C-alpha positions as CSV (number, residue, x, y, z in Angstrom):
1,M,120.0,108.9,95.6
2,P,121.4,111.1,98.4
3,A,121.1,109.5,101.8
4,S,118.9,112.3,103.0
5,S,116.4,112.0,100.1
6,T,113.2,110.0,100.2
7,P,111.4,108.6,97.1
8,L,108.7,110.8,95.6
9,R,106.0,108.3,96.4
10,H,106.5,108.9,100.2
11,G,103.3,110.7,101.3
12,A,102.5,111.8,97.7
13,N,98.7,111.5,98.5
14,R,98.8,111.9,102.2
15,T,95.4,113.6,102.6
16,E,93.6,110.9,100.6
17,A,95.6,108.2,102.3
18,A,94.6,109.6,105.7
19,S,91.0,109.4,104.7
20,I,91.4,105.7,103.8
21,A,93.2,105.1,107.1
22,R,90.7,107.0,109.3
23,P,89.1,103.9,110.8
24,L,92.6,102.9,112.2
25,A,92.9,106.4,113.7
26,W,89.6,105.8,115.5
27,L,90.9,102.5,116.9
28,I,94.1,104.2,118.1
29,G,92.1,107.0,119.8
30,D,95.0,109.3,120.7
31,R,95.8,111.4,117.7
32,N,99.3,112.2,119.2
33,L,100.1,108.5,119.0
34,A,98.7,108.1,115.6
35,E,100.3,110.9,113.7
36,P,104.1,110.4,113.0
37,D,106.4,113.2,114.1
38,K,109.0,114.7,111.8
39,E,111.7,112.1,112.8
40,Q,109.3,109.1,112.4
41,W,108.1,110.4,109.0
42,Q,111.7,110.8,107.8
43,H,112.5,107.2,109.0
44,L,109.5,105.8,107.1
45,G,110.7,107.5,104.0
46,Q,114.2,106.1,104.4
47,T,112.8,102.5,104.8
48,L,111.7,102.8,101.1
49,L,115.3,102.7,100.3
50,Q,116.2,99.7,102.5
51,G,116.2,96.1,101.3
52,D,117.2,92.9,103.2
53,P,121.0,92.9,103.3
54,L,121.3,89.3,104.4
55,A,119.1,87.9,101.7
56,D,120.5,90.3,99.1
57,D,124.0,89.0,99.9
58,V,122.7,85.4,99.4
59,V,121.3,86.3,96.0
60,N,124.5,88.1,94.9
61,W,126.4,84.9,95.9
62,L,123.9,82.7,94.0
63,H,124.6,84.8,90.8
64,A,128.3,84.6,91.3
65,T,128.3,80.8,92.1
66,G,125.7,79.6,89.6
67,F,122.1,78.8,90.5
68,S,122.4,75.1,90.3
69,T,125.3,74.8,92.7
70,G,124.1,77.7,94.9
71,R,120.6,76.4,95.2
72,H,121.8,72.9,96.2
73,L,124.0,74.5,99.0
74,F,121.2,76.7,100.2
75,E,118.8,73.8,100.4
76,Q,121.3,71.7,102.2
77,A,121.9,74.4,104.8
78,L,118.1,74.9,105.1
79,N,117.3,71.2,105.5
80,R,120.4,69.9,107.3
81,G,121.9,73.0,109.0
82,I,124.7,75.3,108.0
83,N,127.2,73.1,109.8
84,S,126.5,70.3,107.3
85,L,128.5,72.4,104.7
86,A,132.2,71.7,104.7
87,N,133.1,75.3,103.7
88,P,129.9,77.4,104.0
89,P,130.0,80.6,102.0
90,P,130.0,83.8,104.1
91,A,126.6,84.9,102.8
92,L,124.9,81.7,103.9
93,Q,126.7,81.7,107.2
94,A,125.5,85.2,108.0
95,L,121.8,84.4,107.0
96,F,121.6,81.2,109.0
97,A,123.5,82.7,112.0
98,R,120.7,85.1,112.2
99,V,117.6,82.9,111.8
100,D,118.9,79.8,113.6
101,K,119.0,81.8,116.8
102,S,115.5,82.8,118.0
103,P,115.1,86.4,119.0
104,E,115.1,87.0,122.8
105,W,111.5,88.1,122.8
106,L,110.1,84.9,121.2
107,D,107.7,83.0,123.4
108,R,107.0,79.5,121.9
109,E,103.9,79.0,124.1
110,R,102.4,82.3,122.7
111,L,103.4,81.2,119.2
112,Q,101.3,78.0,119.6
113,R,98.4,79.9,121.0
114,G,98.6,82.3,118.0
115,L,98.5,79.3,115.6
116,D,95.5,77.8,117.3
117,A,93.7,81.2,117.2
118,S,94.5,81.5,113.5
119,A,93.1,78.1,112.9
120,R,89.8,79.0,114.5
121,S,89.3,81.5,111.7
122,G,88.7,78.6,109.3
123,K,87.8,79.4,105.7
124,T,86.6,82.9,106.7
125,G,90.2,83.7,107.7
126,M,91.5,82.8,104.3
127,R,88.8,84.9,102.7
128,V,89.7,87.9,104.9
129,L,93.4,87.6,103.9
130,R,92.4,87.6,100.2
131,D,89.8,90.3,100.3
132,L,91.0,92.7,103.0
133,G,94.8,91.9,103.0
134,L,95.3,91.5,99.3
135,M,92.5,93.0,97.3
136,A,92.0,96.1,99.5
137,G,95.8,96.4,99.6
138,Y,95.9,97.1,95.8
139,Q,94.7,100.6,96.7
140,A,98.4,101.2,97.7
141,S,99.5,101.7,94.1
142,A,103.2,102.0,94.8
143,I,103.4,98.4,96.1
144,N,101.7,97.3,92.9
145,Q,104.7,98.3,90.8
146,T,106.5,95.2,91.7
147,L,103.5,93.0,91.1
148,V,102.8,94.5,87.7
149,K,106.4,94.5,86.4
150,T,106.9,90.9,87.4
151,G,103.4,89.8,86.3
152,A,103.0,88.0,89.6
153,L,99.3,88.2,89.8
154,E,97.9,89.6,86.6
155,K,99.3,86.7,84.5
156,G,98.4,83.9,86.9
157,A,96.2,85.1,89.9
158,S,95.0,81.6,90.7
159,R,98.5,80.1,90.9
160,R,99.9,82.9,92.9
161,I,97.0,82.9,95.4
162,A,97.6,79.1,95.8
163,E,101.3,79.6,96.4
164,T,100.8,82.3,99.0
165,T,98.2,80.0,100.7
166,K,100.7,77.2,100.8
167,W,103.3,79.4,102.5
168,W,100.6,80.6,105.0
169,M,99.4,77.0,105.7
170,D,103.0,75.9,106.1
171,C,103.5,78.6,108.8
172,M,100.1,77.9,110.4
173,T,100.7,74.2,110.8
174,P,101.6,73.2,114.4
175,G,105.3,72.9,114.5
176,G,105.6,74.6,111.2
177,L,107.8,77.4,112.6
178,D,110.2,75.1,114.4
179,R,113.7,75.1,112.9
180,N,112.9,72.1,110.8
181,G,109.3,72.9,110.2
182,E,108.0,73.5,106.7
183,G,106.8,77.0,107.6
184,F,110.3,78.0,108.7
185,K,111.8,76.6,105.5
186,T,109.2,78.1,103.1
187,T,109.6,81.5,104.7
188,L,113.4,81.5,104.1
189,R,112.8,80.4,100.5
190,V,110.3,83.2,100.0
191,R,112.7,85.7,101.6
192,V,115.4,84.8,99.1
193,I,112.9,85.0,96.2
194,H,112.0,88.5,97.3
195,A,115.7,89.4,97.1
196,Q,116.0,87.9,93.7
197,I,113.0,90.0,92.5
198,R,114.6,93.1,94.1
199,R,117.8,92.5,92.1
200,Q,115.9,91.7,88.9
201,L,113.8,94.8,88.9
202,L,116.8,97.1,89.9
203,N,118.5,95.9,86.7
204,R,115.6,97.0,84.6
205,Q,115.7,100.4,83.0
206,D,112.0,101.1,83.7
207,W,112.4,100.9,87.5
208,D,112.6,104.4,88.9
209,C,114.2,104.4,92.3
210,A,113.8,108.1,92.8
211,R,110.1,107.6,92.5
212,W,109.4,104.2,93.9
213,G,112.4,103.4,96.1
214,L,113.7,99.8,96.1
215,P,111.5,97.0,94.9
216,V,110.3,94.9,97.9
217,N,111.6,97.5,100.3
218,Q,111.2,97.5,104.1
219,L,108.1,99.8,104.2
220,D,106.3,97.6,101.7
221,M,107.4,94.4,103.6
222,Q,106.0,95.9,106.8
223,A,102.7,96.6,105.0
224,T,102.4,93.0,103.9
225,Y,103.3,91.7,107.4
226,L,100.7,94.0,109.0
227,A,98.1,92.7,106.5
228,F,98.6,89.2,107.7
229,S,98.4,90.2,111.3
230,V,96.5,93.5,112.1
231,L,94.1,93.3,109.1
232,F,93.6,89.6,109.7
233,I,92.4,90.3,113.2
234,L,90.2,93.3,112.2
235,G,88.7,91.4,109.3
236,Q,87.8,88.4,111.5
237,R,86.0,90.6,113.9
238,L,84.1,92.4,111.1
239,M,83.0,88.9,109.8
240,G,81.7,87.9,113.2
241,T,84.6,85.6,114.3
242,L,85.2,86.1,118.0
243,V,88.8,87.0,118.7
244,S,89.6,87.8,122.3
245,S,92.2,90.4,123.4
246,R,94.6,87.6,124.4
247,E,94.1,85.8,121.1
248,A,94.7,89.0,119.1
249,E,98.0,89.6,121.0
250,D,99.1,86.0,120.4
251,I,98.4,86.4,116.7
252,M,100.5,89.6,116.7
253,H,103.3,87.7,118.5
254,L,103.1,84.9,115.9
255,W,103.4,87.4,113.0
256,R,106.1,89.4,114.7
257,Y,108.2,86.2,114.5
258,I,107.2,85.4,110.9
259,G,108.0,89.0,109.9
260,W,111.4,88.7,111.6
261,L,112.1,85.5,109.7
262,M,111.0,87.1,106.5
263,G,113.6,89.9,107.0
264,V,111.4,92.8,108.2
265,D,113.6,95.2,110.2
266,S,113.0,94.8,113.9
267,T,112.1,98.5,114.2
268,L,109.1,97.9,112.0
269,L,107.7,94.9,113.9
270,S,104.9,95.5,116.4
271,A,104.8,93.9,119.8
272,S,101.1,94.5,120.4
273,L,97.9,95.1,118.5
274,K,97.8,98.7,119.5
275,D,101.4,99.1,118.2
276,G,100.2,97.4,115.0
277,Y,97.3,99.9,114.6
278,I,99.8,102.8,114.8
279,A,102.3,101.1,112.5
280,L,99.7,100.4,109.8
281,Y,98.1,103.8,110.1
282,Q,101.5,105.5,109.6
283,N,102.5,103.1,106.8
284,L,99.3,103.9,104.9
285,L,100.0,107.6,105.2
286,S,103.2,107.0,103.2
287,Q,101.6,104.9,100.5
288,A,100.6,106.3,97.2
289,T,96.8,105.7,96.7
290,A,95.0,103.9,93.9
291,D,95.8,104.3,90.2
292,E,95.4,102.3,87.0
293,T,97.5,99.4,88.4
294,S,95.0,99.1,91.3
295,Q,92.2,98.4,88.7
296,Q,94.5,96.2,86.6
297,L,95.3,93.9,89.5
298,G,91.8,94.2,91.1
299,R,90.0,92.9,88.0
300,A,92.5,90.1,87.7
301,L,91.9,89.0,91.3
302,M,88.2,89.4,91.0
303,D,88.1,86.5,88.5
304,E,90.5,84.3,90.4
305,P,87.8,82.0,91.8
306,L,87.0,81.0,88.2
307,G,90.4,79.3,88.0
308,R,89.9,77.2,91.1
309,H,89.7,73.4,91.1
310,Y,86.3,72.4,92.7
311,P,85.7,68.7,93.0
312,H,82.0,69.0,92.2
313,F,79.7,71.7,90.7
314,G,82.7,73.7,89.8
315,W,81.0,76.2,87.4
316,L,78.4,77.1,90.0
317,L,80.7,77.2,93.0
318,A,83.3,79.4,91.2
319,R,80.7,82.0,90.4
320,W,79.2,81.8,93.9
321,D,82.6,82.4,95.5
322,K,83.3,85.3,93.1
323,Q,80.2,87.0,94.3
324,V,80.9,86.2,98.0
325,H,84.4,87.7,97.6
326,L,83.1,90.8,95.9
327,S,80.5,91.3,98.6
328,M,83.2,91.0,101.3
329,V,85.4,93.5,99.5
330,R,82.5,95.9,99.4
331,W,82.1,95.4,103.2
332,F,85.7,96.2,103.8
333,V,86.4,99.1,101.4
334,G,83.1,100.7,100.7
335,R,81.8,102.1,97.4
336,R,84.8,104.4,96.9
337,G,87.2,101.5,97.3
338,M,85.3,99.4,94.8
339,K,85.6,102.2,92.3
340,A,89.3,102.6,93.0
341,L,89.8,98.9,92.4
342,G,87.9,98.8,89.2
343,L,85.2,96.5,90.7
344,P,81.4,96.6,90.2
345,V,80.3,99.6,92.4
346,W,76.7,98.3,92.5
347,T,77.9,95.3,94.6
348,L,76.2,95.2,98.0
349,P,77.7,93.7,101.2
350,W,75.0,91.1,101.4
351,Y,77.2,88.2,102.4
352,P,78.8,89.8,105.5
353,L,75.5,91.2,106.6
354,M,74.0,87.7,106.6
355,F,77.0,85.7,107.7
356,A,78.6,87.9,110.4
357,P,75.7,87.7,113.0
358,A,75.3,83.9,112.5
359,N,79.0,83.4,112.7
360,A,79.2,85.3,116.0
361,V,76.4,83.3,117.5
362,W,78.1,80.0,116.3
363,C,81.5,81.0,117.8
364,L,79.9,82.1,121.1
365,L,78.0,78.8,121.4
366,Q,81.0,76.7,120.6
367,R,83.2,78.6,123.0
368,A,80.7,78.2,125.8
369,L,80.8,74.4,125.5
370,P,83.6,72.2,127.0
371,G,86.5,71.9,124.6
372,G,84.9,74.4,122.2
373,R,88.1,76.3,121.4
374,Q,90.0,73.2,120.6
375,R,87.1,71.9,118.5
376,L,87.0,75.2,116.5
377,S,90.7,75.0,115.9
378,R,90.4,71.4,114.6
379,W,87.4,72.2,112.4
380,G,89.1,75.4,111.2
381,R,92.3,73.6,110.1
382,Q,90.2,71.0,108.2
383,A,88.3,73.8,106.4
384,Q,91.6,75.5,105.5
385,K,93.1,72.3,104.2
386,R,90.0,71.7,102.0
387,Q,90.3,75.3,100.7
388,Q,94.0,74.7,99.8
389,D,93.0,71.5,97.9
390,I,90.5,73.6,95.9
391,L,93.1,76.2,95.1
392,F,95.8,73.7,93.9
393,G,93.7,70.8,92.5
394,Q,96.2,68.4,90.9
395,E,98.9,71.0,90.4
396,H,102.3,70.7,92.0
397,R,102.1,72.1,95.6
398,D,105.1,74.3,95.9
399,I,106.2,77.9,95.8
400,T,108.4,79.1,93.0
401,Q,111.9,77.6,93.5
402,V,114.8,79.7,94.7
403,A,116.3,79.5,91.2
404,G,113.1,80.6,89.6
405,H,113.8,84.3,89.2
406,Q,117.2,84.8,87.4
407,G,116.4,88.1,85.7
């Protein structure tokens, strides 16, 4: 495509997308800040044609070297440092030169505070990520193309949710984002997997760059990063979890770093929650709205709780959780969103209406007591760990290996 062109999906349903994104516009307040100018709009369109050059070079090297040898060298550099390789290949040198040096803006103290604030969300935080970050996100149909063509969720929603949860838990563990932490390492593995998927789909005849842009492009990567940060904060507040202004800003700082590690371009990362509102609003304006893929993926995710591994009363708890999730999705997206996602439109937001007020009172009481925030963080991490156990059961707890996508 010519350098000046933008994919056809860019703003293809802008009026409808603006209607969906209207609550964000209310939060931003100033319409002049919310609406992208001509230059910003052109830049957003161009990011649909941008991948992750550092990770893409690593994947090209993996294909040239052979996956067995290449994966061994990648894992050695990841676990023991790039200097442990006698003659490190240029692609690995470039990637690790970037990620081994923290960005100048990174504040490790704020990072830890962001981790603690995220832990206080407990199981509710994990539900928000699933129902507002993922399920509601299926309304952005252009992003769905990668998921549908790789079969990532439709063919195994339970396993893919579990793998994403493992990555999130690795990142949320205290020390997980240190250079030798599991969150740091898992993020780099996922980054390379994304580049492998990008290469795989670009080699398929049914991938239309003129329409969709690159697979796993920068704009879609930004949307995912904002789901884990901005939507996570908003969803918590809608579910009654108290998130102070300082805690929200610390969570944004945490995800700015994770997004940076994941390969999101620095110009697309938000330094504050207000910036995040604006970035997400403008991103949504670009996104194509719901189509048949939204319903295809929505129905597959709707039944995901039925594949979980409950230690007791599995049949009953699976169906309870399915209804809880449907109720939360209804709370977040409304009747129109339920229809767009192919979900039962008669569903009522009964669970949030009962849970949110009680949750708010509980959070307020705990925070008023000595050591309450620390106690909430400890209880929240325990609840998140139990939920991860339910998602995996006895299955191997790992994400797809770096050599897993050789298409």
